Backbone as ProteinMPNN parsed JSONL, in Angstrom:
{"seq_chain_A": "XXXXXXXXXXXXXXXXXXXXXXXXXXXXXXXXXXXXXXXXXXXXXXXXXXXXXXXXXXXXXXXXXXXXXXXXXXXXXXXXXXXXXXXXXXXXXXXXXXXXXXXXXXXXXXXXXXXXXXXXXXXXXXXXXXXXXXXXXXXXXXXXXXXXXXXXXXXXXXXXXXXXXXXXXXXXXXXXXXXXXXXXXXXXXXXXXXXXXXXXXXXXXXXXXXXXXXXXXXXXXX", "coords_chain_A": {"N_chain_A": [[10.189, 8.799, -23.582], [10.32, 5.719, -21.886], [11.418, 2.515, -21.585], [10.651, 0.033, -19.316], [12.386, -2.373, -17.407], [11.16, -4.942, -15.547], [11.87, -6.393, -12.673], [10.339, -9.467, -11.034], [8.823, -10.94, -8.509], [7.009, -13.661, -7.821], [4.57, -15.012, -5.589], [3.291, -18.012, -4.949], [0.325, -19.094, -3.488], [-0.768, -20.954, -1.016], [-2.785, -23.982, -0.871], [-5.592, -25.249, 0.942], [-7.483, -27.584, 0.243], [-11.118, -27.71, 0.75], [-12.753, -29.845, -0.054], [-11.861, -33.375, -0.837], [-12.229, -33.777, -3.726], [-11.195, -31.077, -5.169], [-9.742, -29.523, -7.302], [-6.706, -27.535, -7.711], [-5.154, -24.805, -9.148], [-2.514, -22.227, -10.045], [-2.018, -19.166, -11.704], [0.19, -16.66, -12.502], [0.146, -12.999, -13.422], [0.943, -9.989, -14.924], [-0.35, -6.622, -14.671], [-0.642, -3.502, -16.224], [-0.992, 0.066, -15.77], [-1.251, 2.822, -17.382], [-0.336, 6.115, -16.672], [-1.524, 9.471, -16.952], [-3.526, 8.531, -18.296], [-4.768, 6.178, -17.45], [-4.648, 3.842, -18.878], [-4.972, 0.157, -19.426], [-3.144, -2.523, -19.509], [-2.895, -6.071, -19.758], [-0.171, -8.58, -19.214], [0.287, -10.788, -21.842], [1.581, -13.201, -21.775], [2.393, -15.572, -19.275], [3.639, -15.343, -15.683], [6.784, -16.353, -14.328], [7.914, -17.798, -11.493], [10.166, -16.484, -10.495], [12.256, -13.6, -12.022], [12.86, -11.464, -14.943], [11.331, -9.192, -17.032], [10.353, -7.162, -19.861], [8.373, -4.302, -19.942], [5.06, -3.871, -20.762], [4.012, -1.667, -22.247], [5.767, 1.487, -23.217], [7.001, 3.669, -20.836], [5.145, 6.346, -19.725], [5.608, 10.381, -19.47], [3.826, 10.66, -17.379], [4.184, 8.272, -15.77], [3.582, 4.897, -14.657], [1.733, 2.196, -13.323], [2.265, -0.913, -12.01], [1.176, -4.142, -11.19], [1.243, -7.292, -9.708], [-0.456, -10.316, -10.132], [-2.088, -13.148, -9.247], [-3.871, -15.623, -10.367], [-6.337, -17.826, -9.091], [-7.44, -21.096, -9.835], [-10.147, -22.968, -9.391], [-11.55, -26.286, -9.44], [-14.11, -26.17, -7.706], [-14.679, -23.705, -6.931], [-14.211, -22.125, -9.183], [-12.619, -19.198, -10.982], [-10.598, -16.885, -9.182], [-9.149, -13.889, -8.421], [-6.058, -12.531, -6.96], [-4.16, -9.961, -5.739], [-0.669, -9.597, -5.468], [1.269, -7.9, -5.229], [2.266, -4.303, -5.892], [3.649, -1.409, -7.836], [4.695, 1.695, -8.598], [6.109, 3.81, -11.095], [7.863, 6.317, -12.367], [8.913, 9.643, -14.054], [9.336, 11.682, -12.294], [8.968, 10.814, -9.695], [8.895, 10.52, -6.16], [9.99, 8.601, -3.315], [8.712, 7.165, -0.575], [8.461, 6.035, 2.675], [6.817, 4.568, 5.431], [7.002, 3.807, 8.888], [5.809, 1.982, 11.808], [6.452, 2.262, 14.935], [6.255, 0.581, 18.251], [5.625, -0.354, 21.512], [5.631, -3.143, 21.687], [7.472, -5.122, 19.906], [7.458, -7.386, 18.745], [5.442, -8.588, 16.573], [4.694, -9.004, 13.391], [3.064, -6.9, 12.27], [2.661, -3.887, 13.969], [1.381, -3.789, 17.237], [-0.275, -2.194, 19.976], [-1.025, -1.177, 23.048], [-3.926, 0.854, 24.016], [-3.408, 2.741, 25.527], [-0.775, 3.445, 25.653], [2.457, 4.876, 24.163], [3.343, 5.536, 20.928], [5.512, 5.627, 18.099], [6.085, 7.081, 14.8], [7.93, 6.674, 11.921], [8.822, 8.537, 9.054], [9.813, 8.596, 6.012], [11.417, 10.128, 3.246], [12.558, 10.555, 0.066], [14.243, 11.365, -3.041], [12.97, 13.678, -3.491], [12.776, 16.768, -5.344], [13.922, 20.085, -5.527], [14.235, 22.018, -7.633], [13.606, 25.103, -9.38], [12.676, 24.853, -11.987], [11.615, 22.665, -11.653], [8.786, 20.109, -12.041], [5.79, 20.359, -9.653], [4.787, 18.069, -8.568], [6.933, 16.712, -8.311], [8.236, 17.783, -5.966], [6.946, 17.907, -3.563], [4.907, 16.372, -1.364], [1.901, 14.725, 0.322], [0.848, 14.059, 3.742], [-0.824, 11.967, 5.609], [-3.297, 11.314, 8.096], [-5.383, 8.869, 9.315], [-7.977, 7.782, 11.273], [-9.945, 5.17, 12.869], [-12.546, 3.454, 14.302], [-13.14, 0.203, 15.37], [-15.669, -0.442, 16.725], [-17.389, -1.977, 19.486], [-17.028, -4.6, 19.567], [-15.902, -5.38, 17.381], [-13.608, -6.434, 14.613], [-12.111, -5.437, 12.639], [-12.435, -6.85, 10.381], [-13.633, -6.979, 6.793], [-14.224, -3.956, 7.175], [-15.058, -0.597, 5.783], [-12.866, 1.127, 4.981], [-13.083, 3.53, 3.478], [-14.931, 5.181, 5.249], [-13.33, 6.189, 7.282], [-12.05, 8.7, 9.747], [-10.38, 11.786, 8.801], [-7.608, 12.826, 10.646], [-5.405, 14.459, 10.669], [-3.693, 16.302, 7.857], [-0.602, 17.121, 6.038], [1.95, 18.849, 4.254], [4.983, 17.555, 3.132], [8.105, 18.499, 2.05], [10.861, 18.005, 2.071], [13.902, 15.799, 1.936], [14.575, 12.87, 3.751], [14.535, 11.469, 7.14], [11.915, 12.015, 9.478], [10.683, 11.654, 12.684], [7.589, 10.938, 14.409], [5.935, 11.402, 17.236], [3.689, 9.877, 19.552], [1.487, 10.232, 22.304], [-0.704, 8.679, 23.12], [-3.086, 6.112, 21.064], [-5.523, 7.944, 18.713], [-7.916, 6.425, 18.359], [-11.351, 6.749, 18.609], [-13.169, 6.532, 22.106], [-14.683, 6.067, 25.226], [-13.917, 4.24, 27.265], [-10.637, 3.397, 27.643], [-9.627, 0.777, 27.795], [-11.044, -0.762, 26.272], [-11.116, -0.081, 24.102], [-11.188, -0.586, 20.013], [-9.712, -0.587, 16.995], [-7.975, 1.221, 14.411], [-5.326, 3.121, 13.32], [-4.314, 5.043, 10.639], [-1.452, 5.774, 8.603], [-0.473, 7.538, 5.778], [1.211, 8.533, 2.605], [1.074, 10.362, -0.237], [1.365, 11.441, -3.614], [1.332, 14.661, -4.862], [-2.233, 15.84, -6.217], [-1.801, 16.065, -8.95], [-0.933, 13.76, -9.978], [-2.133, 11.68, -8.439], [-1.546, 9.256, -7.303], [-0.305, 6.611, -4.94], [2.086, 6.66, -2.956], [3.144, 5.149, -0.8], [2.193, 1.734, 0.559], [-1.107, 1.098, -0.067], [-2.357, 2.597, 2.831], [-1.011, 2.089, 5.972], [-1.742, 0.13, 8.18], [-2.288, 0.396, 11.863], [-3.401, -1.53, 14.149], [-5.581, -1.729, 17.102], [-5.699, -3.613, 20.041]], "CA_chain_A": [[9.538, 7.348, -23.399], [11.139, 4.641, -21.23], [10.578, 1.087, -21.437], [11.259, -0.469, -17.981], [13.127, -3.85, -17.262], [10.855, -5.132, -14.107], [11.61, -7.665, -11.984], [9.386, -9.674, -10.296], [8.756, -12.421, -7.805], [5.653, -14.225, -7.778], [4.316, -15.807, -4.515], [2.105, -18.666, -5.07], [-0.699, -19.262, -2.591], [-1.121, -22.254, -0.586], [-4.27, -24.27, -0.981], [-5.906, -26.392, 1.725], [-8.722, -28.02, -0.195], [-12.104, -28.398, 1.601], [-13.221, -31.221, -0.693], [-10.929, -33.87, -1.426], [-12.024, -33.822, -5.175], [-11.171, -30.064, -5.448], [-8.404, -29.667, -8.066], [-6.483, -25.882, -7.736], [-3.67, -24.278, -9.966], [-2.627, -20.849, -9.966], [-1.24, -18.659, -12.868], [0.328, -15.445, -12.175], [0.468, -12.107, -14.585], [1.218, -8.489, -14.885], [-1.244, -5.594, -15.136], [0.003, -2.392, -16.393], [-1.847, 1.005, -15.87], [-0.504, 4.068, -17.862], [-1.082, 7.26, -16.246], [-2.545, 9.68, -16.576], [-4.96, 8.295, -19.176], [-5.153, 5.094, -17.032], [-5.053, 2.614, -19.754], [-4.768, -0.697, -18.936], [-2.693, -3.823, -20.351], [-2.647, -7.089, -19.144], [0.565, -9.075, -20.407], [-0.31, -11.97, -22.478], [2.132, -14.309, -21.251], [2.134, -15.719, -17.672], [4.589, -14.805, -15.173], [7.326, -17.279, -13.656], [8.286, -17.836, -9.87], [11.011, -15.187, -10.338], [12.692, -13.623, -13.266], [12.907, -10.198, -15.413], [10.511, -9.068, -18.225], [10.102, -5.868, -20.293], [7.132, -3.912, -19.733], [4.335, -4.456, -22.273], [4.061, -0.562, -22.643], [6.594, 2.493, -23.011], [6.661, 4.46, -19.703], [5.157, 7.864, -20.504], [5.962, 10.866, -18.227], [3.172, 10.468, -16.131], [4.394, 7.162, -15.183], [2.806, 3.586, -14.795], [1.395, 1.185, -12.121], [2.425, -2.439, -12.319], [0.286, -4.957, -10.244], [1.537, -8.671, -9.822], [-1.566, -10.766, -9.768], [-1.887, -14.45, -9.505], [-5.384, -16.146, -10.469], [-6.699, -19.339, -8.341], [-8.657, -21.595, -10.643], [-10.772, -24.039, -8.56], [-13.063, -27.18, -9.849], [-15.269, -26.21, -6.917], [-15.089, -22.065, -6.754], [-14.11, -21.206, -10.245], [-11.575, -18.269, -10.996], [-10.557, -15.965, -8.083], [-7.844, -13.164, -8.604], [-5.276, -12.082, -5.676], [-3.305, -8.932, -5.585], [0.165, -9.972, -4.54], [2.127, -6.597, -5.119], [1.965, -3.34, -6.639], [4.769, -0.581, -7.591], [4.503, 2.767, -9.427], [7.293, 4.307, -11.579], [7.809, 7.64, -13.274], [10.275, 10.294, -13.992], [9.751, 12.48, -11.307], [8.086, 10.224, -8.419], [9.397, 10.258, -4.99], [9.767, 7.504, -2.645], [8.199, 7.079, 0.53], [8.203, 4.829, 3.505], [6.078, 4.791, 6.743], [7.296, 2.742, 9.752], [5.364, 2.3, 13.006], [7.056, 1.31, 16.113], [5.595, 0.483, 19.382], [6.49, -1.17, 22.515], [5.439, -4.386, 21.127], [8.282, -5.255, 19.014], [7.147, -9.279, 18.236], [4.67, -8.657, 15.615], [4.829, -8.256, 11.626], [2.186, -5.576, 12.269], [2.75, -3.277, 15.225], [0.427, -3.529, 18.015], [0.069, -1.458, 21.03], [-2.4, -0.98, 24.062], [-4.643, 2.117, 23.431], [-3.045, 3.547, 26.541], [0.645, 3.494, 25.525], [2.83, 5.483, 23.382], [3.958, 4.86, 19.923], [6.314, 6.379, 17.114], [6.04, 6.72, 13.383], [9.066, 7.015, 11.075], [8.34, 9.056, 8.01], [11.289, 8.596, 5.229], [11.511, 10.713, 1.961], [13.771, 10.399, -0.807], [14.051, 11.911, -4.299], [12.325, 15.011, -3.803], [13.698, 17.677, -5.795], [13.659, 21.728, -5.427], [14.633, 23.214, -8.513], [12.828, 26.193, -9.774], [11.947, 24.312, -12.963], [11.023, 20.9, -11.547], [7.373, 19.885, -11.851], [5.411, 20.498, -8.599], [4.548, 16.358, -7.959], [8.778, 16.114, -7.633], [8.763, 18.897, -4.87], [6.028, 17.831, -2.429], [3.728, 14.992, -0.94], [1.001, 14.983, 1.13], [0.808, 13.205, 4.692], [-2.241, 11.817, 5.906], [-3.306, 10.412, 9.284], [-6.755, 8.54, 9.485], [-8.424, 6.912, 12.474], [-11.138, 4.716, 12.482], [-13.125, 2.318, 15.304], [-13.912, -1.059, 14.885], [-16.696, -0.815, 17.661], [-17.22, -2.518, 20.7], [-16.533, -6.074, 19.497], [-15.502, -5.607, 16.027], [-12.114, -7.156, 14.584], [-11.713, -4.827, 11.563], [-12.665, -7.652, 9.002], [-14.975, -6.065, 6.048], [-14.299, -2.542, 7.257], [-15.168, 0.229, 4.815], [-11.829, 2.319, 5.514], [-13.283, 4.984, 3.165], [-15.42, 5.958, 6.165], [-12.536, 6.69, 8.375], [-12.012, 10.266, 10.083], [-9.319, 12.421, 8.767], [-7.468, 13.743, 11.467], [-4.577, 15.658, 9.979], [-2.883, 16.346, 6.692], [0.506, 18.184, 5.756], [2.99, 18.696, 3.06], [6.48, 17.228, 3.334], [8.957, 18.927, 0.886], [12.443, 17.837, 2.124], [14.27, 14.449, 1.96], [15.125, 12.369, 4.895], [13.549, 10.76, 8.061], [11.399, 12.541, 10.651], [9.992, 10.789, 13.681], [6.477, 11.629, 14.947], [5.834, 10.641, 18.717], [2.012, 10.019, 19.947], [1.437, 9.503, 23.65], [-1.974, 7.358, 22.832], [-3.938, 6.522, 20.099], [-6.622, 8.907, 19.059], [-9.268, 5.992, 17.97], [-12.519, 7.025, 19.822], [-13.645, 5.536, 23.035], [-14.507, 6.484, 26.36], [-13.179, 3.178, 28.232], [-9.528, 3.054, 26.907], [-9.239, -0.59, 27.796], [-12.08, -1.687, 25.186], [-10.952, 0.392, 22.192], [-10.627, -1.731, 19.167], [-9.542, 0.267, 15.698], [-6.758, 1.601, 13.688], [-4.802, 4.599, 12.842], [-3.632, 4.642, 9.323], [-0.61, 6.966, 7.788], [-0.293, 7.444, 4.247], [1.905, 9.549, 1.895], [0.408, 10.311, -1.236], [1.877, 12.279, -4.445], [0.03, 15.579, -5.324], [-3.162, 15.284, -6.803], [-1.937, 15.909, -10.57], [-0.956, 12.032, -10.51], [-3.053, 11.018, -7.61], [-1.181, 8.042, -7.165], [-0.142, 6.541, -3.671], [3.47, 6.368, -2.79], [3.301, 4.345, 0.197], [1.42, 0.919, 0.298], [-2.529, 2.044, 0.516], [-2.801, 2.488, 4.246], [-0.376, 1.189, 6.648], [-2.648, -0.05, 9.592], [-2.106, 0.058, 13.049], [-4.625, -2.052, 14.964], [-5.444, -1.866, 18.735], [-6.423, -4.696, 20.561]], "C_chain_A": [[10.519, 6.728, -22.883], [10.456, 3.337, -21.35], [11.516, 0.595, -20.126], [11.32, -2.091, -17.979], [12.302, -4.291, -15.904], [10.909, -6.755, -13.95], [10.975, -7.998, -10.899], [9.761, -11.171, -9.706], [7.389, -12.719, -7.464], [5.651, -15.177, -6.665], [3.261, -16.759, -4.857], [1.316, -18.79, -3.659], [-1.226, -20.596, -2.159], [-2.446, -22.558, -0.622], [-4.451, -25.173, -0.062], [-7.455, -26.872, 1.371], [-9.924, -28.399, 0.833], [-12.581, -29.517, 1.04], [-12.042, -31.914, -1.197], [-10.829, -33.855, -3.146], [-11.568, -32.499, -5.555], [-9.789, -30.074, -6.354], [-8.132, -27.692, -8.471], [-5.156, -25.827, -8.525], [-3.822, -22.644, -9.718], [-1.766, -20.195, -11.323], [-0.858, -16.974, -12.564], [0.785, -14.147, -13.389], [0.759, -10.808, -13.993], [0.389, -7.754, -15.422], [-0.495, -4.437, -15.066], [-0.75, -1.337, -16.546], [-1.067, 2.092, -16.182], [-1.247, 5.194, -17.372], [-0.612, 8.536, -16.905], [-3.915, 9.198, -17.05], [-5.549, 7.082, -18.5], [-5.747, 3.943, -18.294], [-4.464, 1.473, -19.514], [-4.487, -2.066, -19.75], [-2.261, -4.833, -19.397], [-1.454, -8.088, -19.972], [-0.124, -10.531, -20.577], [0.36, -13.146, -22.078], [2.295, -14.449, -19.909], [3.794, -15.742, -17.265], [5.436, -16.323, -14.256], [7.484, -16.693, -12.217], [8.825, -16.498, -9.909], [11.903, -14.935, -11.64], [12.534, -11.997, -13.564], [12.078, -10.401, -16.7], [10.538, -7.768, -18.555], [8.82, -5.572, -20.155], [6.418, -3.936, -20.803], [4.408, -2.898, -23.171], [5.192, 0.401, -22.502], [6.156, 3.008, -21.732], [6.707, 5.93, -20.156], [5.573, 8.863, -19.433], [5.103, 10.969, -17.097], [3.304, 9.486, -15.404], [3.361, 6.067, -15.444], [2.7, 3.159, -13.488], [1.764, 0.025, -12.456], [2.011, -3.242, -11.043], [0.715, -6.286, -10.858], [0.123, -9.266, -9.399], [-1.364, -12.445, -9.797], [-3.698, -15.12, -9.454], [-5.482, -17.608, -10.248], [-7.662, -19.959, -9.723], [-8.809, -22.97, -9.849], [-11.758, -24.76, -9.228], [-13.88, -26.817, -8.827], [-15.578, -24.595, -6.942], [-14.758, -21.485, -7.919], [-12.778, -20.313, -10.223], [-11.746, -17.346, -9.687], [-9.262, -15.097, -8.499], [-7.257, -12.697, -7.21], [-4.289, -11.256, -6.207], [-2.076, -9.165, -4.932], [1.172, -8.654, -4.477], [1.877, -5.522, -6.209], [3.158, -2.171, -6.556], [4.249, 0.482, -8.547], [6.029, 3.504, -9.971], [6.97, 5.339, -12.562], [9.124, 8.482, -12.944], [10.486, 11.093, -12.893], [8.75, 12.308, -9.922], [9.148, 10.091, -7.306], [9.178, 9.044, -4.698], [9.641, 7.611, -1.039], [8.232, 6.06, 1.53], [7.591, 5.055, 4.914], [6.404, 3.399, 7.663], [6.668, 3.129, 11.29], [5.845, 1.548, 13.876], [6.144, 1.573, 17.237], [6.321, -0.433, 20.429], [6.408, -2.584, 22.439], [5.947, -4.695, 19.906], [8.283, -6.524, 18.35], [6.496, -9.324, 17.297], [5.008, -8.374, 14.422], [4.148, -6.929, 11.812], [2.307, -4.969, 13.793], [1.641, -3.121, 16.138], [0.785, -2.801, 19.291], [-1.25, -1.301, 21.98], [-2.675, 0.487, 23.733], [-4.127, 3.299, 24.577], [-1.436, 3.822, 26.829], [0.965, 4.222, 24.155], [3.287, 4.879, 22.176], [4.568, 5.797, 18.711], [5.877, 6.113, 15.672], [7.234, 7.625, 12.791], [8.846, 7.156, 9.694], [9.633, 9.16, 6.876], [10.92, 9.071, 3.762], [12.511, 10.742, 0.997], [13.291, 10.667, -2.318], [13.222, 13.032, -4.625], [13.322, 16.144, -4.288], [12.946, 19.001, -5.676], [13.933, 22.71, -6.159], [13.543, 24.038, -9.1], [11.916, 25.794, -11.049], [11.277, 23.085, -13.145], [9.553, 21.067, -11.156], [6.778, 19.748, -10.221], [5.429, 18.95, -8.033], [6.053, 16.076, -7.491], [8.889, 16.979, -6.285], [8.04, 18.73, -3.61], [5.046, 16.744, -2.428], [2.935, 15.563, -0.137], [1.074, 13.606, 2.103], [-0.309, 13.131, 5.336], [-2.313, 10.758, 7.227], [-4.794, 10.271, 9.387], [-6.832, 7.894, 10.699], [-9.801, 6.276, 12.151], [-11.693, 3.489, 13.544], [-13.681, 1.302, 14.734], [-15.402, -1.546, 15.535], [-16.544, -1.466, 18.507], [-16.679, -4.048, 20.488], [-16.213, -6.522, 18.147], [-14.032, -5.799, 15.898], [-11.603, -6.432, 13.336], [-12.07, -5.771, 10.208], [-13.993, -6.963, 8.162], [-15.027, -4.726, 6.517], [-14.276, -1.94, 6.335], [-14.289, 1.283, 5.23], [-12.003, 3.582, 4.443], [-14.035, 5.84, 4.194], [-14.472, 6.389, 7.379], [-12.013, 7.897, 8.311], [-10.812, 10.611, 9.771], [-8.715, 13.109, 9.921], [-6.252, 14.789, 11.415], [-3.76, 15.418, 8.736], [-1.77, 17.114, 6.666], [1.454, 17.955, 4.596], [4.223, 18.309, 3.776], [7.157, 17.925, 2.044], [10.456, 18.802, 1.001], [12.494, 16.286, 2.035], [14.735, 14.136, 3.243], [14.351, 11.787, 5.834], [13.007, 11.895, 9.374], [10.274, 11.61, 11.528], [8.686, 11.679, 14.42], [6.169, 10.866, 16.187], [4.096, 10.809, 18.986], [2.018, 9.343, 21.179], [0.402, 8.497, 23.58], [-2.557, 7.622, 21.659], [-5.209, 7.491, 20.033], [-8.135, 7.931, 18.417], [-10.101, 6.322, 19.226], [-12.936, 6.048, 20.47], [-13.697, 6.136, 24.241], [-13.646, 5.583, 27.205], [-11.967, 2.947, 27.178], [-9.11, 1.644, 26.989], [-10.152, -1.49, 26.769], [-11.846, -1.162, 23.821], [-10.602, -0.667, 21.438], [-10.873, -0.475, 17.59], [-8.288, 0.332, 15.229], [-6.547, 2.988, 13.495], [-4.047, 4.185, 11.306], [-2.885, 5.941, 8.538], [-0.321, 6.457, 6.602], [0.343, 8.597, 3.659], [1.582, 9.316, 0.54], [1.467, 11.83, -2.227], [0.724, 13.432, -4.336], [-0.954, 15.081, -6.2], [-2.966, 15.274, -8.408], [-1.763, 14.383, -10.782], [-1.601, 11.222, -9.538], [-2.783, 9.372, -7.642], [-0.167, 7.689, -5.629], [1.446, 6.154, -3.616], [3.785, 5.092, -1.89], [2.079, 3.18, 0.017], [-0.143, 1.438, 0.943], [-2.585, 1.661, 1.921], [-1.955, 1.397, 4.972], [-1.207, 1.387, 7.799], [-2.07, -0.465, 10.732], [-3.161, -0.215, 13.783], [-4.445, -2.076, 16.273], [-6.423, -3.201, 19.19], [-6.983, -4.727, 22.131]], "O_chain_A": [[11.653, 7.018, -23.264], [9.25, 3.114, -21.246], [12.731, 0.739, -19.984], [10.478, -2.857, -18.448], [12.935, -3.896, -14.926], [10.448, -7.744, -14.52], [10.886, -7.267, -9.913], [10.495, -12.083, -10.086], [6.717, -11.928, -6.802], [6.497, -16.07, -6.617], [2.178, -16.22, -5.087], [1.989, -18.483, -2.674], [-2.01, -21.255, -2.842], [-3.297, -21.685, -0.454], [-3.59, -26.052, -0.021], [-8.43, -26.596, 2.07], [-9.747, -29.291, 1.662], [-12.893, -30.352, 1.889], [-11.229, -31.306, -1.894], [-9.776, -33.902, -3.782], [-11.419, -32.61, -6.772], [-8.82, -30.71, -5.941], [-8.834, -26.895, -9.093], [-4.277, -26.688, -8.501], [-4.807, -22.001, -9.353], [-0.885, -20.874, -11.85], [-1.779, -16.169, -12.425], [1.706, -14.379, -14.173], [0.81, -10.579, -12.784], [0.156, -7.951, -16.615], [0.239, -4.213, -14.104], [-1.448, -1.466, -17.552], [-0.191, 2.42, -15.381], [-2.459, 5.345, -17.526], [0.53, 8.659, -17.348], [-5.017, 9.34, -16.52], [-6.709, 6.795, -18.796], [-6.855, 3.445, -18.49], [-3.252, 1.593, -19.336], [-5.32, -2.619, -20.467], [-1.49, -4.638, -18.458], [-1.651, -8.386, -21.15], [-0.806, -11.184, -19.787], [-0.318, -14.173, -22.03], [2.351, -13.402, -19.264], [4.781, -15.985, -17.959], [4.765, -17.17, -13.667], [7.275, -15.54, -11.842], [8.216, -15.511, -9.496], [12.276, -15.906, -12.298], [12.156, -11.255, -12.658], [12.065, -11.451, -17.343], [10.75, -7.011, -17.608], [8.015, -6.501, -20.227], [7.005, -4.021, -21.882], [4.728, -2.821, -24.357], [5.784, 0.163, -21.449], [4.971, 2.843, -21.441], [7.619, 6.576, -20.673], [5.933, 8.331, -18.383], [5.512, 11.308, -15.986], [2.694, 9.495, -14.336], [2.443, 6.203, -16.253], [3.407, 3.607, -12.584], [1.488, -0.126, -13.646], [2.509, -2.97, -9.951], [0.658, -6.534, -12.062], [-0.446, -8.786, -8.419], [-0.41, -12.899, -10.429], [-4.486, -14.976, -8.519], [-4.93, -18.466, -10.936], [-8.419, -19.28, -10.416], [-7.94, -23.827, -9.684], [-12.765, -24.178, -9.632], [-14.921, -27.401, -9.128], [-16.762, -24.258, -6.973], [-14.931, -20.267, -7.939], [-11.871, -20.677, -9.475], [-12.854, -17.099, -9.21], [-8.31, -15.744, -8.936], [-8.082, -12.488, -6.321], [-3.549, -11.698, -7.086], [-2.152, -8.988, -3.716], [1.859, -8.559, -3.46], [1.352, -5.812, -7.285], [3.645, -1.922, -5.453], [3.346, 0.14, -9.31], [6.951, 3.673, -9.174], [6.06, 5.295, -13.39], [10.006, 8.291, -12.107], [11.626, 11.276, -12.467], [8.076, 13.143, -9.319], [10.227, 9.562, -7.572], [8.454, 8.307, -5.367], [10.524, 8.157, -0.377], [7.949, 4.964, 1.046], [8.131, 5.984, 5.515], [6.156, 2.246, 7.309], [6.891, 4.188, 11.876], [5.787, 0.321, 13.799], [5.385, 2.542, 17.272], [7.346, -1.086, 20.233], [7.155, -3.242, 23.163], [5.254, -4.64, 18.89], [9.073, -6.737, 17.43], [6.801, -10.358, 16.702], [5.716, -7.375, 14.299], [4.738, -5.901, 11.482], [2.011, -5.7, 14.739], [0.849, -2.234, 15.818], [1.951, -2.757, 19.685], [-2.39, -1.324, 21.515], [-1.818, 1.231, 23.257], [-4.407, 4.495, 24.496], [-0.947, 4.266, 27.867], [0.17, 4.273, 23.216], [3.651, 3.706, 22.255], [3.899, 6.799, 18.456], [5.359, 5.04, 15.366], [7.478, 8.809, 13.025], [8.674, 6.14, 9.02], [10.453, 10.037, 7.144], [10.127, 8.382, 3.121], [13.581, 11.097, 1.493], [12.205, 10.288, -2.756], [12.828, 13.323, -5.754], [14.41, 16.392, -3.768], [11.72, 19.115, -5.703], [13.965, 23.898, -5.835], [12.477, 23.45, -9.282], [10.768, 26.204, -11.219], [10.678, 22.568, -14.089], [9.11, 21.83, -10.298], [7.406, 18.945, -9.53], [6.117, 18.707, -7.042], [6.348, 15.377, -6.522], [9.828, 16.674, -5.55], [8.432, 19.335, -2.613], [4.476, 16.319, -3.433], [3.075, 16.74, 0.195], [1.26, 12.465, 1.68], [-0.866, 14.174, 5.679], [-1.648, 9.733, 7.381], [-5.497, 11.273, 9.524], [-5.806, 7.441, 11.207], [-10.614, 6.742, 11.353], [-11.027, 2.457, 13.45], [-14.51, 1.331, 13.824], [-16.098, -2.5, 15.184], [-15.368, -1.816, 18.603], [-15.921, -4.554, 21.315], [-16.219, -7.693, 17.767], [-13.253, -5.455, 16.786], [-10.528, -6.878, 12.934], [-11.936, -5.297, 9.08], [-15.035, -6.548, 8.668], [-16.097, -4.198, 6.212], [-13.46, -2.405, 5.54], [-14.751, 2.283, 5.78], [-11.217, 4.528, 4.49], [-13.901, 7.062, 4.15], [-14.961, 6.915, 8.378], [-11.549, 8.357, 7.267], [-9.923, 9.94, 10.295], [-9.345, 14.109, 10.265], [-6.231, 15.818, 12.091], [-3.17, 14.345, 8.612], [-1.905, 18.055, 7.447], [1.626, 16.839, 4.106], [4.461, 18.711, 4.915], [6.552, 17.793, 0.98], [11.224, 19.357, 0.216], [11.49, 15.573, 2.046], [15.288, 15.018, 3.9], [13.244, 11.492, 5.383], [13.824, 12.48, 10.086], [9.282, 11.033, 11.081], [8.793, 12.818, 14.875], [6.16, 9.638, 16.107], [3.434, 11.78, 18.619], [2.406, 8.182, 21.31], [0.689, 7.386, 24.026], [-2.677, 8.731, 21.138], [-5.843, 7.803, 21.041], [-9.18, 8.491, 18.087], [-9.778, 6.24, 20.412], [-13.14, 4.93, 19.997], [-12.719, 6.843, 24.485], [-12.707, 6.075, 27.831], [-12.165, 2.433, 26.077], [-8.207, 1.294, 26.229], [-9.97, -2.685, 26.54], [-12.229, -1.615, 22.742], [-9.894, -1.582, 21.859], [-11.858, 0.2, 17.294], [-7.465, -0.496, 15.621], [-7.413, 3.863, 13.504], [-3.385, 3.18, 11.049], [-3.49, 6.87, 8.004], [0.001, 5.299, 6.332], [0.071, 9.691, 4.154], [1.756, 8.192, 0.07], [2.029, 12.805, -1.727], [-0.416, 13.277, -3.898], [-0.746, 14.084, -6.892], [-3.741, 14.646, -9.129], [-2.387, 13.805, -11.671], [-1.646, 10.014, -9.771], [-3.594, 8.491, -7.927], [0.656, 8.537, -5.286], [1.867, 5.267, -4.359], [4.55, 4.19, -2.229], [1.06, 3.528, -0.579], [-0.34, 1.976, 2.032], [-2.84, 0.496, 2.228], [-2.045, 0.187, 4.763], [-1.407, 2.472, 8.346], [-1.41, -1.503, 10.779], [-3.908, 0.7, 14.128], [-3.35, -2.384, 16.743], [-7.512, -3.587, 18.763], [-7.615, -5.701, 22.542]]}, "name": "protein", "num_of_chains": 1, "seq": "XXXXXXXXXXXXXXXXXXXXXXXXXXXXXXXXXXXXXXXXXXXXXXXXXXXXXXXXXXXXXXXXXXXXXXXXXXXXXXXXXXXXXXXXXXXXXXXXXXXXXXXXXXXXXXXXXXXXXXXXXXXXXXXXXXXXXXXXXXXXXXXXXXXXXXXXXXXXXXXXXXXXXXXXXXXXXXXXXXXXXXXXXXXXXXXXXXXXXXXXXXXXXXXXXXXXXXXXXXXXXX"}
């Protein structure tokens, strides 16, 4: 059993009241999910803007997911929760990053025209290869999804569970590999009118059912 010292940085959301009489405040807190039992524990004390604190529960071999939330209290709209950050920790959990590079390097979210090439850098660390190492520590799954926004869509409110799975593969070695694509695979006859996104995700094996990379790195096409 392990006890985690969790370093957190809370981000307070800025408020622009619609009505002058609205009173708004924010409270940050940590939610812990124990795996694989999925026991949930909310920290009883609130979280400061920055600092450290012990995890509420010991970390089991299956690992645990920690979520940093802020709760908005409004005199007009009531209580609204916002997820700020999420991290998964465990004994045999590899670490993965997915970075999309396009010819447009000026935006925080990579954009590209539907008829131009782009690259995806996939980096793995922490993978094991010993004969006695558990399977979730030796391999991860790499998924590529694609989804159209429609003729005039902008992606707002889109149901990403309806995305099409284009490909999936296993990664068993540490390091970085670069995948190059000539054009996006978002469906559409007129390439100049295509609106949609491709999502590249890395997941551990189904035994753990926990996302390594942030749920769905999205590359949108305008």
